[in-house]
N, C-alpha and C positions, 0 to 999 in steps of 0.2 A: 514394407513394399518400398522398393528403391527406383526412383525416376530416372531413366536412363537418358531421355531426351524426346524429341518428336521427329517425326518423318511423314512427309506427304507423299501419297502414293495414289496413282489412278487406280481406282477399284472398280471392276465389271460386277454388276449384278445381272445374273442371267439364269434362264432355263430354258433349255434348247436354243431356239432362236430369238427368244425374247430378252434382248440384253441391253443394258444402259451403263455408261462409264461415267463416273464423277471423280473428282479429285478429293481425297479426305485426309486431313491431318490427324495422325495417329500419334497418341501418348505412348511411348515405350516404356514399360516398367518391369521390374524384376520382381514377380510375386507368385507364391505358392496359391494357385486357385484352380478352379475347374475349367476357366474360360480360356481359350485360343486368343480371343479377340472380342472387344465390346465396340459396337458401333453406337454412337450415343445420337440423341434428338436430332442435334443440328444437321448430322449427315442424313438421316431419314428426312427431315424437312427438306434438305436440299435435292433429294431424290424424289421427293413427292409421294412417299409411301403411304400406304394404308396397312396398318398391322393388326392382326390378331395372334396374341399370344396363345390364347385358348385353342385355336385351330391350328396353330404353326402355319400361318399363311401370311404372305407378303405379297401386297400389289403395288405396282408403279407405273407411270405413265412412260410410255415409249416415244421416241422422236417421231415416229410415223403416225402418232394419234392414237395407236393401240395401247392395250394394257398387258404388261408383263405379270406373269404370276409366279411365285416361288413357294413351293409347299415343303413343309417339313414332315417328319415321321414321327408319332408320338411314341412309338415302340422303341426306335432307334434313340430318339431324345432320353428317354427314361433310361435306357441301357448305359448311355453315356454318363448321364449324371450320376448314375448309381456306381459306375466303375471310378469315377473321378472320386467319389468319397472314399473309395477303399485305399486310395493312394496314399491317404493320411488320415488314419481312422480317428485320431485324438484332435484332428483340425488345428493343432499347434504347429508353429514353426520350429524346426530343429535350430539349436543354438548356433551351428555353423552357418546358418543363413542369415543371421540377424547381423545387419551392419557391414555385410560383405558387398563388393562392389561387383 
């Protein structure tokens, strides 16, 4: 894994009209994995989220006092995960990617 640096971006969490925006400092890496982005506990704490990984649901307080809810889809999540595993069946990093910038 090669660290490229950091970037701070305004990130919007939304489902329909239930949105909340916070600034998140992202670590940018060049790594072969199945994730597009990983948001850590500090960001979820800043957002005030309640997470259920089992049910793929995230709830967060809205500025108007309401509660925003984002729901995932178990079937789609499973399909994406399985498809990502097929990209690199051995799970090994090709030699051409080791030590490159």
